[in-house]
C-alpha positions as CSV (number, residue, x, y, z in Angstrom):
1,M,8.0,10.2,27.9
2,L,11.5,8.7,27.3
3,L,10.1,6.5,24.5
4,A,8.4,9.6,22.9
5,C,11.6,11.6,23.1
6,T,13.7,8.7,21.6
7,M,11.2,8.4,18.7
8,M,11.3,12.1,18.0
9,L,15.1,12.1,18.0
10,S,15.1,9.1,15.6
11,I,12.8,11.0,13.2
12,A,15.0,14.1,13.3
13,L,18.2,12.1,12.6
14,T,16.9,9.7,9.9
15,G,14.1,11.6,8.2
16,C,10.5,10.4,7.8
17,G,9.0,7.7,5.7
18,G,7.5,8.2,2.3
19,K,3.9,7.9,3.5
20,D,1.7,10.5,5.1
21,N,3.1,11.2,8.5
22,G,0.5,13.7,9.6
23,G,-2.6,11.7,10.1
24,G,-6.1,12.8,9.1
25,G,-7.8,16.1,9.5
26,G,-10.7,18.2,8.5
27,G,-13.8,16.9,6.8
28,N,-17.2,16.5,8.4
29,G,-16.0,14.2,11.1
30,G,-13.0,12.4,12.6
31,A,-10.6,10.4,10.6
32,N,-11.4,7.3,12.5
33,T,-14.9,7.2,11.0
34,A,-13.6,6.7,7.4
35,V,-14.4,3.3,6.0
36,T,-13.0,3.7,2.5
37,E,-9.6,4.5,1.1
38,D,-10.8,7.9,-0.2
39,G,-11.8,9.0,3.3
40,R,-15.6,8.5,3.0
41,D,-18.0,7.0,5.6
42,A,-20.7,4.5,4.9
43,D,-23.0,7.3,3.7
44,G,-20.4,8.6,1.2
45,N,-19.5,11.7,3.3
46,I,-15.9,12.8,3.3
47,V,-14.8,12.4,6.9
48,D,-11.0,12.1,6.4
49,L,-9.7,15.0,4.3
50,T,-6.2,13.7,4.1
51,A,-7.3,10.4,2.7
52,Y,-9.5,12.2,0.2
53,A,-6.7,14.5,-0.9
54,I,-4.4,11.5,-1.4
55,S,-7.1,9.6,-3.4
56,L,-7.4,12.5,-5.9
57,G,-3.8,11.8,-7.2
58,A,-3.6,8.1,-6.7
59,Q,-4.3,7.5,-10.4
60,W,-0.9,8.9,-11.4
61,F,1.1,6.1,-9.8
62,T,1.3,2.5,-10.9
63,E,2.0,-0.5,-8.7
64,E,5.6,-0.4,-9.7
65,D,5.7,3.3,-8.7
66,N,4.2,2.5,-5.3
67,E,6.7,-0.3,-4.7
68,I,9.6,2.0,-5.5
69,W,8.2,4.7,-3.2
70,E,7.7,2.2,-0.4
71,H,11.5,1.6,-0.4
72,I,12.7,4.9,-1.7
73,Q,14.7,5.7,1.5
74,D,16.3,2.3,1.8
75,K,20.0,2.5,2.6
76,S,22.4,1.9,-0.3
77,D,25.6,-0.2,0.1
78,N,27.0,1.3,-3.1
79,P,30.4,2.8,-2.1
80,D,29.9,5.5,-4.8
81,K,26.3,6.3,-3.9
82,I,25.0,9.9,-4.1
83,V,23.3,10.9,-0.9
84,W,20.4,13.3,-1.4
85,R,19.0,14.8,1.8
86,H,15.7,16.5,0.9
87,G,13.4,18.5,3.2
88,T,9.9,19.9,3.0
89,T,7.5,21.9,5.2
90,N,4.8,19.3,4.3
91,R,4.0,16.1,6.0
92,S,4.0,13.9,2.9
93,Y,4.4,14.0,-0.9
94,D,0.9,12.6,-1.5
95,E,-1.6,15.4,-0.7
96,S,-1.3,18.0,-3.5
97,P,-0.6,18.1,-7.3
98,S,2.6,20.0,-6.8
99,L,4.0,17.6,-4.3
100,R,2.9,14.6,-6.2
101,G,4.8,16.0,-9.2
102,E,7.9,16.0,-7.0
103,K,7.1,12.5,-5.9
104,R,7.1,11.5,-9.6
105,M,10.5,13.1,-10.1
106,F,12.0,11.1,-7.2
107,I,10.5,7.9,-8.4
108,E,11.9,8.4,-11.9
109,I,15.3,9.1,-10.5
110,K,15.3,6.0,-8.4
111,K,14.1,3.9,-11.3
112,A,17.1,5.1,-13.4
113,L,19.8,5.1,-10.7
114,G,18.8,2.4,-8.3
115,D,21.4,2.1,-5.5
116,R,23.5,4.9,-7.0
117,V,21.3,7.3,-5.1
118,E,20.2,7.2,-1.5
119,F,17.3,9.6,-0.7
120,Q,16.7,10.8,2.9
121,F,13.5,12.8,3.3
122,Y,12.8,15.2,6.2
123,F,9.2,16.2,6.6
124,N,7.3,18.8,8.7
125,S,10.1,21.5,8.5
126,T,12.6,19.2,10.3
127,L,15.4,20.9,8.3
128,G,14.0,24.4,8.9
129,G,10.8,26.3,8.1
130,T,12.0,29.9,7.3
131,A,13.5,31.2,4.1
132,D,16.8,31.7,5.9
133,Q,16.9,28.2,7.3
134,I,15.9,26.6,4.0
135,L,17.6,28.7,1.3
136,G,20.5,29.6,3.5
137,G,20.9,25.9,4.5
138,L,20.9,24.9,0.8
139,Q,23.6,27.5,0.1
140,A,25.7,26.2,3.0
141,K,25.2,22.6,1.7
142,N,23.7,21.5,5.0
143,F,21.4,19.4,2.8
144,E,21.0,18.9,-1.0
145,G,17.4,19.8,-1.7
146,Y,14.1,21.2,-0.4
147,S,10.5,21.5,-1.5
148,Y,9.3,25.1,-1.1
149,N,7.6,27.7,-3.2
150,V,9.0,30.3,-5.5
151,G,7.3,33.2,-3.7
152,A,9.5,32.6,-0.7
153,F,12.7,33.4,-2.6
154,Y,11.8,37.2,-2.5
155,E,14.4,38.2,0.0
156,Y,17.2,36.2,-1.8
157,T,16.4,37.0,-5.4
158,R,13.8,38.8,-7.5
159,A,14.0,36.0,-10.1
160,F,10.5,34.8,-9.5
161,T,9.0,38.2,-8.7
162,P,7.2,38.5,-12.1
163,L,4.8,35.9,-10.7
164,D,4.0,38.3,-8.0
165,V,2.6,40.9,-10.4
166,G,-1.2,40.9,-10.2
167,F,-3.3,39.7,-13.2
168,L,-0.2,39.2,-15.4
169,I,-1.1,35.5,-15.7
170,P,-4.8,35.1,-16.4
171,D,-5.6,31.4,-15.5
172,T,-4.3,28.0,-14.4
173,E,-3.5,26.8,-17.9
174,A,-1.4,29.9,-18.7
175,G,0.4,29.6,-15.4
176,I,1.3,25.9,-16.1
177,A,2.5,26.9,-19.6
178,V,4.6,29.7,-18.3
179,C,6.4,27.4,-15.8
180,A,6.8,24.4,-18.2
181,P,10.2,23.2,-19.4
182,G,11.1,25.0,-22.6
183,S,9.3,28.2,-21.7
184,E,11.5,31.2,-22.2
185,A,9.9,32.9,-19.1
186,R,10.8,29.9,-17.0
187,D,14.4,29.8,-18.3
188,L,14.9,33.5,-17.5
189,M,13.6,33.1,-14.0
190,I,15.5,29.9,-13.2
191,N,18.8,31.2,-14.6
192,K,18.5,34.4,-12.7
193,C,17.9,32.4,-9.5
194,I,21.1,30.4,-10.1
195,D,23.1,33.6,-10.8
196,D,21.8,35.3,-7.7
197,T,21.7,32.5,-5.2
198,G,23.6,29.4,-6.5
199,L,20.4,27.5,-6.2
200,R,18.6,25.6,-9.0
201,V,14.8,25.1,-9.1
202,L,14.1,21.7,-10.7
203,V,10.3,21.6,-10.6
204,M,8.0,24.6,-10.6
205,G,5.1,22.5,-9.5
206,A,1.5,23.6,-10.3
207,I,0.0,25.0,-7.1
208,G,-2.5,27.2,-9.0
209,M,-4.2,30.6,-9.3
210,R,-4.8,32.5,-6.0
211,H,-8.3,33.4,-4.9
212,I,-9.8,35.4,-2.1
213,T,-11.8,34.1,0.9
214,N,-13.4,36.0,3.7
215,D,-15.9,35.6,6.5
216,K,-17.8,38.9,6.0
217,R,-19.6,39.0,2.7
218,P,-19.6,37.8,-0.9
219,I,-17.3,39.7,-3.2
220,T,-18.8,40.3,-6.6
221,T,-17.5,43.9,-7.4
222,L,-14.5,46.0,-6.4
223,D,-16.7,47.9,-3.9
224,D,-17.1,44.7,-1.9
225,M,-13.3,44.7,-1.2
226,K,-13.4,48.0,0.7
227,G,-12.3,47.8,4.3
228,L,-11.6,44.0,4.4
229,K,-8.6,43.0,6.4
230,I,-6.9,40.4,4.2
231,R,-3.9,38.3,5.1
232,V,-1.2,38.4,2.4
233,Q,2.4,37.2,2.1
234,N,5.1,39.5,3.3
235,N,5.7,40.8,-0.2
236,N,5.6,44.4,-1.3
237,L,3.9,43.8,-4.6
238,H,1.2,41.7,-3.0
239,M,0.6,44.4,-0.4
240,S,0.5,47.1,-3.0
241,M,-2.0,45.2,-5.1
242,F,-4.4,44.6,-2.2
243,E,-4.1,48.2,-1.1
244,A,-5.1,49.2,-4.7
245,L,-8.1,46.9,-4.5
246,G,-9.3,48.7,-1.4
247,C,-8.3,46.2,1.3
248,S,-6.1,46.4,4.4
249,P,-3.4,43.9,3.6
250,T,-1.9,42.2,6.7
251,P,1.2,39.9,6.5
252,I,0.8,36.8,8.7
253,A,2.9,33.6,8.6
254,F,1.2,30.8,6.7
255,S,1.6,28.5,9.6
256,E,-0.3,30.9,11.8
257,L,-3.1,31.7,9.3
258,F,-5.7,29.2,10.3
259,T,-5.6,30.5,13.9
260,A,-5.7,34.1,12.7
261,L,-8.8,33.4,10.7
262,Q,-10.4,31.5,13.5
263,Q,-9.7,34.3,16.0
264,K,-10.9,37.0,13.5
265,T,-7.5,38.7,13.5
266,V,-8.1,39.1,9.8
267,D,-11.3,38.9,7.8
268,G,-9.9,36.8,5.0
269,Q,-6.9,35.6,3.0
270,E,-5.8,34.7,-0.5
271,N,-4.4,31.4,-1.7
272,P,-4.8,28.8,-4.4
273,I,-7.7,26.3,-4.2
274,S,-5.3,23.5,-3.4
275,N,-4.0,25.4,-0.3
276,I,-7.4,26.5,0.8
277,F,-8.6,22.9,0.5
278,E,-5.5,21.3,2.2
279,Q,-5.7,23.7,5.1
280,N,-9.5,23.2,5.4
281,Y,-10.2,27.0,5.6
282,V,-13.9,26.1,4.9
283,E,-14.1,25.7,8.7
284,V,-13.2,29.4,9.3
285,Q,-14.2,31.1,6.0
286,K,-17.7,31.5,4.6
287,Y,-17.1,33.1,1.2
288,M,-14.7,32.5,-1.7
289,T,-14.3,34.6,-4.8
290,L,-12.5,33.1,-7.8
291,S,-10.4,36.2,-8.5
292,N,-7.5,34.6,-10.4
293,H,-5.2,37.4,-9.3
294,L,-1.9,35.6,-9.2
295,Y,-0.4,32.2,-10.2
296,T,1.6,30.3,-7.5
297,A,4.3,27.7,-8.4
298,G,6.2,25.3,-6.2
299,A,9.9,25.0,-6.1
300,N,11.9,21.7,-5.8
301,V,15.2,23.4,-5.3
302,I,18.8,22.1,-5.0
303,N,22.3,23.4,-4.6
304,E,23.7,24.2,-8.1
305,E,27.3,23.5,-7.2
306,W,26.4,20.1,-5.8
307,F,24.4,19.4,-9.0
308,N,27.3,20.4,-11.3
309,A,29.6,18.0,-9.4
310,L,27.4,15.0,-10.3
311,P,28.3,12.8,-13.2
312,A,26.9,14.0,-16.5
313,D,24.5,11.0,-16.9
314,V,23.1,11.6,-13.4
315,Q,22.5,15.3,-14.2
316,E,20.6,14.3,-17.4
317,I,18.5,11.7,-15.5
318,I,17.6,14.3,-12.9
319,M,16.6,16.9,-15.4
320,D,14.5,14.4,-17.4
321,A,12.8,13.2,-14.2
322,A,12.1,16.8,-13.2
323,A,10.4,17.5,-16.5
324,K,8.2,14.5,-16.0
325,G,7.3,15.6,-12.5
326,Q,6.5,19.1,-13.8
327,E,4.2,17.8,-16.5
328,Q,2.4,15.5,-14.1
329,S,1.7,18.2,-11.6
330,G,0.0,20.4,-14.2
331,K,-2.2,17.6,-15.4
332,D,-3.0,16.6,-11.8
333,L,-4.0,20.1,-10.8
334,I,-6.3,20.5,-13.8
335,N,-7.9,17.1,-13.1
336,C,-8.6,17.5,-9.4
337,E,-9.0,21.3,-8.7
338,E,-12.8,21.1,-9.5
339,Q,-13.2,18.2,-7.1
340,M,-11.5,20.2,-4.3
341,L,-13.8,23.1,-5.1
342,D,-16.8,20.8,-5.0
343,Y,-15.8,19.5,-1.6
344,M,-15.6,23.0,-0.2
345,K,-19.0,24.0,-1.7
346,S,-20.5,20.9,-0.1
347,A,-19.0,21.8,3.2
348,G,-20.7,25.2,3.2
349,M,-18.4,27.6,1.4
350,E,-20.2,30.0,-0.9
351,V,-18.2,30.4,-4.1
352,T,-18.5,33.4,-6.4
353,E,-17.0,33.7,-9.9
354,L,-16.3,37.3,-11.0
355,T,-18.1,38.4,-14.2
356,P,-15.8,39.3,-17.1
357,E,-16.7,43.0,-16.3
358,A,-15.8,42.7,-12.7
359,Q,-12.6,40.8,-13.5
360,E,-11.5,43.6,-15.8
361,E,-12.3,46.1,-13.1
362,F,-10.1,44.3,-10.6
363,K,-7.3,43.9,-13.2
364,N,-7.4,47.6,-14.2
365,R,-7.1,48.6,-10.6
366,A,-4.3,46.2,-9.8
367,M,-2.3,47.3,-12.9
368,S,-1.7,50.6,-11.2
369,M,1.2,48.8,-9.4
370,W,2.8,47.3,-12.6
371,D,5.1,50.3,-12.9
372,E,6.3,49.5,-9.4
373,A,7.4,46.1,-10.6
374,G,10.3,47.4,-12.7
375,G,11.7,49.2,-9.7
376,V,11.4,46.1,-7.5
377,M,13.1,43.6,-9.8
378,G,15.0,45.8,-12.3
379,Q,13.3,47.3,-15.4
380,E,15.3,45.3,-18.0
381,Y,14.6,42.0,-16.3
382,W,10.9,42.8,-15.7
383,D,10.5,43.8,-19.4
384,S,12.1,40.6,-20.7
385,V,10.1,38.2,-18.5
386,R,6.9,40.2,-18.9
387,T,7.3,39.9,-22.7
388,A,8.0,36.2,-22.5
389,I,4.9,35.6,-20.3
390,E,2.7,37.7,-22.6
391,D,3.9,35.7,-25.6
392,V,2.9,32.4,-23.8
393,V,-0.5,33.9,-22.9
394,S,-1.2,35.3,-26.4
395,G,-0.3,32.0,-28.0
396,M,-2.9,29.9,-26.0
């Protein structure tokens, strides 16, 4: 017990390594039965979901990249080094397109700066797991950066609230384009976040379009939504949308969602494919409907005052690396989302794609809360970002 406590204290003080610290999980069997690097047994079955998730993005990293990542947290003897303490709620930077995009950013920064920067990573919510602990900690300069998601900024700023408006962004490609460097919509959101909070989002990683799962019945029309108790984020616009769709929206913490689904506290939930896959909700949900009702982006966020105090060349290197990470995360998601979906289908999840007519019905019903959006985030801001987003969509 003393040894275990000592190890846990060591992890809390020094951060975790750059590899997966969470072990295996999910799949059709235990992680110990995997015989290949991509988590398959001798019969080709996926038995280690973590290994399989990592394998989907391995192609984006060269041997040089992997060598840099292996030593990315090495101590620097440079007396003028920049110490970058960075936290995440996740167990590694290898298991999803959004996180792998951030991994790309860190690798590019290390390539350019060498011993001028010392990274210290803290996984599994070691630096905090709530918005107050994370965003408040960044504002207080308790650490320099954190990997989170833009939806969690809601109580601190309405900068990213346009992404909470149902059916405004129609598909993954549009969401990636809206959040890409150079997008007017992205610039408006990031600049408002800086003005409101003093925090800068470097990478709006591609997490993907949100879809609905449940354990009651297939959803093919709006009538099928009636009476379902669906877990949603604690966000007024999300709750208003699902009420309009005929559901009973129920806020539950993401960390508690698997148990809530398992215990039938709620009938279903809504999340991007990458989250549904990572959390292995196929074990507790029978039906998925590809509803494309919202786009979710990640947030690699840093303290703006700290950033502005860095040398000009370092700032330029960070921004360039962030753009590369952003670009990779979008390509990665498009490349592997279908494979994640195929796994869930093979594991027994029944997947339904809404017809164009049904999709339009859902959208028309959800648009009843668009007028509410201006009151939530300010009409002028909502109008400007909405126009910028619609310009991106119409130009695709």
